[in-house]
Structure formats: structure tokens, C-alpha cells
N, C-alpha and C positions, 0 to 999 in steps of 0.2 A: 204049709205056709201059715205063719202065725197071724191070727186075726187082730184087728185093731182093738177089739174089746179086751183081749188078753194083755195087750201092751198098756192099755189104759189102767188096768188093774194094778200096775206097778207104780202109779202116780202117788208120790208122798204128799202132794199138795192138792188134795181133792177140793174142788170148788163147790161153794154153796150158792145156789141160784140167788141172783140179786133180789128177786121178789121176796125171798125168805129172810133177807137181812134187814136190819133196822139201824138207821143212824141216830145218834144222840148228841146233845150238846156236851155232855161229860166226856164222851168218847172223842169228840172233836178237840176238846181242850187238852186231853191227855196226848192225842196225836201230835198237836203242835209242840207241847212240852217235850215229847219224845224226840221229835225231829230236831229241835234246838239242842237238846242234850247230845244227840248223835253228832251234830256239827261241831259242838264245842269239844267233845272228847276226841273226835277225829283230828281237829286242829292241834290239840295238845299232843296227841300221839305222833302226828306228822312233824311237829317242832322238835320233839324228842329224837325222832329218827334223823332229822337233818342236823341236830346239834352234835358237835364233835365231843366225844368222850375220851379222856386220856387217863392213863394210870402211871403213877410216878414211883420209881424205886431207886434205891442207892446201891450201886454195885462197885466192884473193884475196877479201877480204870484200866482198860485194855485198849489204849489208843492205837489207832491204825494210821495216824497222820505223821508218823516219824518221830525222831528224837528231838527235833527242834520245834520251837514255838515262835511265832511271829508277834512282835509287839508294835502296834501302829499308834502314832501319836501326833498331836498338833498342839504345841504349847507356846505361849507368848510370854516373853520376859521383858517388861518395860524398861528395866535398868541394867540389862546385860548386853554388852556389845557383841554383834556377830563376829567381830574381829577376834575375840577370844573364846566365844561360846564353844564348848566341847561336849560331845555325847560319848559317854563311856559305859561299858558293860563288864560286869564281873559276876562270878558265881562260886559256889562252895567247892567246885571241882578244880579251882585254880585258874579258870579262864579270866583273862584281864585284857580287854581291848580298849585302847584309848583313842579318843578323837576320831570316831567313825565318820566318814564323809561320803562313802559310795552311795548309800541309800538315804542320805540326809540332805535336806534343802533348808537354807536360811534366807530370811527376808528381813531387812532393816525396817523397824517400826518406830513410831514416836511414843510418847508417854501415854497416849490414848489408844494404843494398839493399832493405829492406822498405818498402813504400809507407806513407805517413803520412796519406793522404787521397785525395780524388778529384783530377781533373785540375787543374793549376795554371793560374790565370788572373790575370795580373799586373794591378795597378791601372793605369788609364790614366795615362800619363806624357806631359806636354806635350812637343811637338817642341823648343820653345825655352823653357827655364826662366828666368824673370825673377829677377834679383838686385837687391839694394838698393844702399845707399851703399857707397862705397869704404872701405877700412880706415882707421880713425882711431886714432892712437896714444893719444889721450886718452880713448878709449872706456871707459866704466865697465862692467865685466863684470856681467851680470845673472843668468847661468846658474850653477848650482851644480856645482863640480868633483866628479866621482865616481871612486871607486877600487874595487879588489876588496874593500877592508876595509869600506867603507860602502855599497856599491851595494845589497845586499839589504835593508839597513835602510831606506833611503830609498824603495826600490821598493815596500816593503810598508807604509810609513807614509802614503803618499799614494794617493788613488784613481786619479790619473793622473800618471804620470811620463813625460815626453817627453825622450828622450836623444839628443844629437848625438854620434855616434861619428865622430871626425875624426882627421886626421893633419896635423901642422903643415906638412909639405912639400907637401901636396895643394893645388893651385890652387883647386879647387872649395870645399875647406874654408875657405881663406882668404877667398874671396868671400862665403861664407855667414856668417862670423863676425860682422861688424858688425850684420847684420840679426838674427841669432840672439840676440846679447846685448841688443839693443834690445827685441826681442820678449819676452825673458825678464824684462827689467826692468819692462816694462809689465804683464806677467802677475803679477809679484810685488806690484806696487802695487795691482792690482785684486783679487787673491786672495792675501792675506797668508799665506804658508806656516805662520806661527806660530799663526794664528787660524782660517784657513779649512780647510786640509788637503785641498783637492780636487785641486790640480794643482801640479806643480813642474817646471821646465825645468832639465835638467842637461846635462853634457857629459863625454865620456871621451876622453882622449888615447890613441889606440891604439898610438902608438909607445912609450908608457910603460906602459900597462896591456894588454900583449900577451895575456896569458892570459884576461883579462876579455872582450876583444873576440873572442877565439877561441871562448870558451865560448858567446857569443851569435851565432856564425857571421857575424860582420861581415866582408864581403869587399870592399865598395866604400866609398870615402870621398867625401863624408860620407854616413852612413846615419842617418836620423832614425827612431828606433824609439819606439813608443808602448806603454808598460807599464800595464796595468790591474790594480791591486792585486798587483803583483809579477810579472806574466807578460805577455809580448808575443805570446803565441800567439793567433792569430785563428782561430776556428772558424766556417766557413761552408760549409754543405752537405756536411759530412763532411770538409772540407779543413782542414788544420792548417798554419799558416805564421806567420811573423813579421809583426806589424802595423807597417807603415811609412808614412811620409809622403812623397809623390812630387810635391807641388805646387810652386808658385812659391816662391822663397826670399827675397823681399823682406819687409820688416818687416810691412807691412799684411796680406799673404797669410798669414804665419805667425800673427799675432795672430788673424785671422779663423778659421783652422783650429783654434787652441787654444780659442777661444770655443765652437766647435761641439762640441768634446770635453767641455767643462765644462757646457754647457747642460743636458743631461739628468740631471746629478748633483745630489743633495741636499746642502746645506751641512752639514758636520760640524764641530763645535767642535774646537778643538785638543786640549782635554782628553779628549774621547771618543775621538778618533783615537789619541791616545797610549795610553790605557788599553786600547783594543782590540788595538792592534798590539804593545804591550809584552808582553802575555800570549802572543802568537803569534809573537814574533820568532824564538824558537829553532826552531819548526817550519817557519816560512816561509823561514828562512835555508837550510834543508836542501833546499828545493824544487829539483829538478834542472833544468838548462837544457833547452830544447826540443831534441829529437833531430833535427828536420828540418833537416839541413844539406846534403843532396845532392839530385840531380835525375836522373830517368830521362827521356831524350829519345828519342822514337820518331816515326816518320813516313817521309816520302820527299821527295826533291827531284828535279827534272829538270835534266839538264846536257847540254851539247852533246857530241858524240862526238869530243872533242879532249882532249889532256892538260889536267888541271885539278886543283883542290883542294877538298875538303870539310873545312871548319875549324869546330871547336866550341870556343868560348872565352868568357871573361867580357867583356861589351861594354856600354858605357853612354856616352851623350853628355853626362852630367852627373855622373859619378863617376870617381874615380881608383882604381887598384888597386896594391897592394903586390906586386910580382912574387915577392918572397921568401916570401910567405905563400900564394901560389896553388898549389893541388894539382890537377893534371889527371888523376889516376889514374882509370881507367875499366875497366868490364867490358863486353865486346861480346856481347850476347845474339844479335844478328842483324845481318848486313851482306851485302846481295846487290845484284846489278846486273840490270837488265832487269825484265820483267813477272813478277809472282808466278805460279808454276806451281800450278795447281789439283791437288788430291789425285788426281783421276781421270787427269789427264795425267801426273802423277808416277808413278803405278802403271804406266801404259803405257810411260813412259820407262825405268823400271827393268826392264821386260820386255826392252827392246832393249839397254840398257846397265845391267847389274846393279849396277855399282860407282858409279853416278852420285850416289847419295844422300849420300856422304861427301866429294864432291869439289867441290861447288858453292860452299859458304860456308866458307872455310878459317879465318876468324877467329871463327866462332861459339863462344861459351863461353870465350873467352880473356880473361884479366885482365892489365892493365898498371898496375902500382902504383909510385908514387914517394912519398917522405916529405919534407915541408918542414922537418922538425926536424933533418935531417942534411945530408950533402953533396949530396943529390939535389934541393936547392932550385932554383927557376928551371928546371924541367925541362919541355921540350916533347916530347911523345910523337908520333913520326911513323910513319906506315904507308905503305909504298910498294907499290902494287898494280898488277900487270900483268894487264890484263883481256883475255881471249880469248873470242870468240864461238864457240859450238858449235851447229851446225845438225844436227838429227836427221831423217832421211827414212826413213819406214817403208813397208812394202808389205803390204797386206791384200787378199785376194780379187783378186789380180792387178792391183790398182790402187796407184799410188804417190801418197803425199801427205806434206806436211811436218808432222811431229809437233810440233816445238817449236823455238824459237830461244832458247837460254839462254846466260848468260854465266858463265864460270868465271874465277877469278883466283888468282894466286900472290901471296903477301904476305911482305914483309920489314919488320920493325919495329925501331925504335931509339929510345933516350932521348937527347935533345940538350940540353945546358946552353946557356942564352941569357940575355942581359941584358934581353930584352924580356918582355912578359907571356906566360907559358906558355900553350900551346894544345894541343889534340889535332888533329893534321892527318892527313888521308887523301889522299895524292897518288896519282892514278890515271892510267894511260895505257892506251889501247886499241890492241891489235895490229891492223895493217892486214891480217893474215891471219886466216882462220877455219878451224875444224876441221869437216869434213863427215863425219858418220857416216851410212852408208847400210845399211839392212837388205837382205841378199841374199835374193832370192826362192828358194824351194824348189819344185821341180817334182814334182807328185804322180805323173806318168807315169814320171819317173826313179826315184821310190821304188818303184813297182810293178815296174818292170824289175829293179831290184836284188833285190827280194824273190824274183821268179821265178828270177833267176840263182842266188840262195842255195839255194833249194829244189832246182832242177834240178842244180846243180853238186854239192851234197852227195849227192843221190840217185845220180848217175852215179858219183861217186868211190867211194861205198860199194858200189855194184854191182861195180865193177872190183876193189875189194879183196876182196869176198866171192868173186868168181870165182877170183881168184888163190889165196886161202886154200883154197877147195874143191878146186881142181885139185891144189894142193900136197899136201893131205891124201890125196887119191886116189892120187897117184903114190907117196907114202910107204907106203900100204897094199899097193900092188902089189909094191913092193920087198920088203916084209916077207913077203908070200906066196911070192915067188920064192925067198927064202932058205930057207923052210920045206920046199920041195920039193927 
């Protein structure tokens, strides 16, 4: 059996009896300094252990998220009507999709970007609109010409005023004219404006009455608007927008549509209509035009991972547009590529890359404004986006897993004058390279080793300094005693 004395002989840390030790002020001072140094260096080491360390490299993109890329956006156009706003996508492989609606939502807004109702739902528009007879020079005009001077008067004097806002140079307006005039003549014969007072068909030449058409937010020609007692604002489920006619444009279809408008109305004598409206003419003339002239477009589209374009413009298969009056100013609330990152993943992402929050969507909150009244007319606003994929790999509990695959982009924007219809164009190109951000693992054993090294090293150095200081003081005392004798 091993005796306790033999076990004690293995002790590395043999003790000196307390009676043989001596405390000193210098030793106490060094001990305090050593303890503070240990605490400071331990805190530094602990902070370094807890701080996330990453390494960044650029590698060839080997995407695992398929051949399609999601583009999500929320863009407001103060001067583009939801009636004609169209989202189109094209790419270098020949893909060309026009007027995407399945994943797109539109909301009418005013010039200050404030919503004026719920989601915009356009009336069904026939794929092919039927027109009537060809233009006849001997055609008798049946519609009433309206101007800024008499528009409010006639709009308020009749229960229904249907107005054809047209442009003489417009092909569609020219094709509509004979049917419109015939339909107007038929309605005047059936409902004498002088005696009945229920309906009147009018027309406005937007090349002559520019301000009147602008006040009523007419952007495409011809636009057939329906005014009920002075207002063409349609209220449906909280939605406010201009009431328009989108059906066929032959004489019979127009007359049928007008009859539907008149049917629920009670006949008013011409005298009663005049008496009622003459007393309110002043007040009604001051009624402001509807403020709903813009559109907020939000949603997403899926595109192939090749260079392409996302284009937002005014589009119609049966209307013409005056390029000089189109204003594609817009404010970008959100534009991003790839899948939407959840808040939980975003928090984890910021743990690994603290600066990531401000670098993903560089166009967010930016406004691009042009004015049709000055030299900025016919302005196409183009954005050139260079998209780079960033893959983040993190390590937790000695395990490695992919945190997220997100897309960042750099953007360069410009305003370009063109003779064509202005558009807002987002040209995107995906880089063949990707940025790989990897979280570097921290070894706990390495942390413990460094802590021990800090404690042992400071303790040893402090002991050496104390020994040197103690011996120096003792020698100095001996020298002083020798001098005294």
C-alpha cells in the first residue's frame, strides 16, 4: 500500500510555511496590477471569442435555386393611370411577356402618393374591339363640342354626360368618330337635350383643350368617360376612379351602352333641370377634378437568369398615347431580387454580416422625377442594375449549414430623351460570379488555452518582477548599512 508521504512527494506545488513568508507593499502593488491585467486580457479574449469572424471569397456561381429569379417591387407613379399601366418583361433569349397581371397589384394614388381607394380592378376589355363604318366626309356631327369654358356647365346640366376625349392624329380616334357621331345623333333624337335632360354625348379635342384633358387625367386616346351630374368618379367598395367605357366602338354597341345608362334614370323636364342647375352652377363649377391620377404598382415577376428588362409603361391595344404628355416619374419603395428574407433569417444574417441591412436594396426610397411642361418631355427613365449573388454559410454547434442565398445589386440611373412613348426601364444583368461569405469557427479549447496562458503568464511575469524588485531593495539596504558603519 502506497504511503501518504510518497504521494506527497509528487506535489508540484510545494507549500512554504506562512511563518517563513513575508508580505511587502511592492508585492501587494504588483499583485493588484497583475489581477487587473488578468481581468482586462480575459475580457479581450472573451470578446474575441464571441465576435463573429468571416472570410469572403469570390467563386463561380453554382446556383442551386433554379433557373428563374424572382424580382419583387413596389413602385409609385404619380402621373401614370392604373387604367393603362402595364408591367412587361423581356430578355436576351427572346422572352417577351406583356401586361403581366397575375402577380401584380395596382392601387390608384394621388399626386402625393396617397392611396385613393382599395385595389384597382380594371373593367374587362375585349381582346379585339369592334369598330363601325369608315369615315364619311358628309357625316353629320351629332355630339356636342366641349371646351374648358362650357364643360362644367353641360356636365352639371345633364344627369349623364358621356364624353369622347380624342386626338385628331390618333388612328383609333379616327376609327371611332363615325360611330360616335351616329350614336350621338340617335341619342339626341331619342332623348332631346332641350326637353329630356337625361343624357348628352359630347367630345373634347385634346390637342386644342390641353388643360381640360390634363385636369381629367386623360392619357390615352380615345378615352370615353361617363359623368354623372358633373363627376366621373366611380365609387365601388372604397375604390375611387374615373368611370369609363371600354366596350365595342360600333354604333349599335355604343347606343346599347347609352341606353343602359339612361334606363334607371327618371325623366326630368328641361325647365326643372335648368332651374335646379342654374342655382347650383356657381358651386358646381368650382368642384375640383378627381385627384386619382397616379398608380402604385406592387408584386413580383419571375425572370430567367439572363440579361433582361423589366419595363413599366402605358400600354393598350386600342388607344394611342401622346408621348409629349406622358410622365414616367416614379418613387421606388422597394426593389429586390431573389426570395424574400424572413425577419428571423435577417436577424441571423445581421449577426454574421452586420452591414447587410443597408446594402441589399440600393434603390429603396429613391425618387426619379421629370416634368412634361419643360424640356424634360418624352423622358424615359432607365436603371442599369448589376446583380451579384451572395451566399452566406454559418457554423453553429460544430455544424455547417447554408444560411441564405440573397442577391445584391449596384444601380446606375439616367434620364433619356426619346421620340417613343416614355417608359420606366430596369435593365438587369446577373454576374457569373458569386460572393461566398463563410463564418469562421471558433475553438473553445483554444479559448481556454489562451485564458490559461494569460493567467499563468501574468502570474509568472509578476513574480519575476517582484523578485527583482525585492532583491534590489535588499541590496540597497545593505549598501546603506555598510556606509553607516
